[in-house]
N, C-alpha and C positions, 0 to 999 in steps of 0.2 A: 572922225567917231566911228569907235568899234561899236560889230551891232551887238554887242557887252552893255553897253551903256545905255544905261534908260535915258530915254526919251524927256528935256526938258534940264540934265545935266551936263548939258554939253560943255568940252570943259571945265569942267567942274569934281572935285574928287569928292570920295564920299567915304564912309566907314561905316562898318556892321558894327553894331553898340550891344551891349551886352553877354552874357554865360552861360545861355542856354543856346545850345545845338539840336536837333531834330535827331533821331538815334532810329537807324534803320533796325530791325529782328528777323528773324523766324518767324512768321503767322503760326498761329497755334492751332498743333498738327490731333483731329481729334482721336486719328489710330490709335496715340502714343496715352492717350487717357482713359483709351479701355481698358488698355494694355495693362497702365498701372492699376485700376478696377477690378478686372484678372486678380491680379498677381495678390489683390491684398483680399480678395475673395478664400483663392487657395492657401492662405497664409495661417489663414482664421480656421479653415478648414481643419489645415493639418497641425493645428491647436486642438481645435477640439479634439480630435482623436487621437495626440497623444495621451489626453486631459481623463476619458474615459478608460483607457487601457491602462496606467497609475491609478485611477480608483479601482478596475477590479484586482488589477495584483495588492494592493495595498488591504482590500475587502474582501478576496478569495471566490469573490461573486459564479468566479467562470471556474471552479476548483473541481465540482464532481463530473463537470462536463469535460477537462482535463482526464480526467481519472475514466471515464466511458471511453473517450478514444486509445487512451493506454492499455483500457484493457482488451480493447477490439483489435487493436493494434500485434498485441501480445499471444491473441486467442488466446487467453483466462477468462472466465467470469469473474466479476467483483464479489471479494468476499459478501455474507452476508453481515449487519451491523453487528454487533456482540451483544449479548444480552444477559441481564444480571443473574446472578447463581440460582437466588432466591426466583425468578419466575420460570430459568429452565429443571432446576432438579424440581422432582415429586417429591412427594410426600417422605417418602419413606428415607433421604437423605442421600439415595443414589441414583446418578447420573442416568438419564433416560437413554433408550433405546435411538439410534440415528443422532448422539451429539456430535460432534465434531472437537467442540471446544477442550480442552485440555483439564481434568477436573482434578479434585484437590484425591489426597490419598481417600484422607476417612470416609470419604465418599464412593468408594471402589468395592465391593467385593469380591472377594479373587477363589477361585477350587485352585487347589494344586495339589495335580497330580500327576504320580511320578509312572513313563514308560518306560525306564530301565529296570535290569535287573540286579540297582544298586538301592539294597535295602533301606530306609528310613529317609531318604532324601527329599519325599515331600515333606512330612513333619519335622524337616530342620528347614526348611525353607519356605514352609506357613508360618511359622515361630520368629522368622528376621522378619517376614514382609509383615506380619506384627509389630515389629518393632520398630516398624518405615512408617505406622501410621497405617493400615492397608486394614479393612477388617475382609475377615477367613470364612471361607465357605466351607465348603469338602475338603476333605483331604485325604487320601487314597490314591490305589492304583488307577493308571492311565483308564479310559474305558480300550473296550476290544480293536476299537476302529484305528488307534493312536496307540498302542500297548504295542513296544520294540520297533515303533512305525518312524518315530522323528530323529534324523540323524542330524541335525543341532545340537545349539543347548538348548533350545525351547521354542516353545508355538505355543500363542497366544491367540485365543481364540473369544472372539466376542459375537455380540447379535447383527443384525444388517445396521451399518452406520455407523455405531462407536467404538469408530475410528477412536475418539480422542483418551476415553479409558486406555484403547489398546496401546495405542504409543508411553500411554505412564508408563505401563507395566514394560515396556519393550527396553525403558529405559535401568531397570532396574537387572537386566540380563543380558551380559553383550553379545551379541549375533543372532539376536529373539529372531522370532520373525511372527507375522498374525493373519490370521485369517478370521473369514464369518460363516456362522453356519444360523442355523432358521430361530434360533432360541427368541421369545418373547421378553423376559426377560432383563434388566440390568446386570445380569453378573459378569463376569472376565473367567475364563479355565486359563492355568497356567500351565501346560504342558510338560513335565521334565524332557528333556532329551538326550541322547545317548553322552555325547563332549559337554553337558552340564558340569562345576565340578561347585562351583556358589554363585551366589548373586552378585554384581560388582561390586566394588568399593561406592561405602555410603557416598563421597569426596564427588565419584565417578556419576553415579545416577545424577550428582544433586548439579554437574555439567550437565551431563546429557540432558539432563531438564531443563536448564537455562536454555540451554542451546533450538530447546524443542520449538519453546516456550517465545522466545527472543520474537518481539514484532518488528515486520519485516521494516527498510527506512521509509518514509512517505519521499516521492519522487518530485522534484523542486520542477516549480511553476513550468509549459512546455515545455518538460523530459519524461521521458515513459521509462 
């Protein structure tokens, strides 16, 4: 009798019936479950962060923050928000000293002075500026401080910080330069120099003005 033959079955045949057999498998590992849980948490976190960033891009929530960062990187301060002409212009219609916005010609009063020995330049230039919409103030010879002392085409003189009016007038004279003095009103002086012949052609002046007032392109999100 074989050692594998159960007692009581000596000399008898037997068989195993049924179609179910025990299967041996690896016992569940606790570490694998923990790893799967961590992967799920990290995936949810990444999806949440990506959703927040997409929301900020489409809503522009951090647009100002990016602009401040670009300004800090370039070393240039951000431009102040533009004010409406009605709020920035005084009651007389002339731009206030200290204004950096480019005004309309009709709000600028120009004094035209001739610093050369060529007669009639101031009067003819004043007439042409009037046709182009400028208000005309004084017309005559240049003061002694500038008479025969403007080597270029023209010099534009304005009060403190009135760079907008000065820039507007320099578009009318090719090669003109601008300076500031201590005046307290909003008038602008155009002092005709030695190389002046005439104002720029209207088309050239308009092109120079359009280039001057062209807004800077806004940087793309995340780029300076």
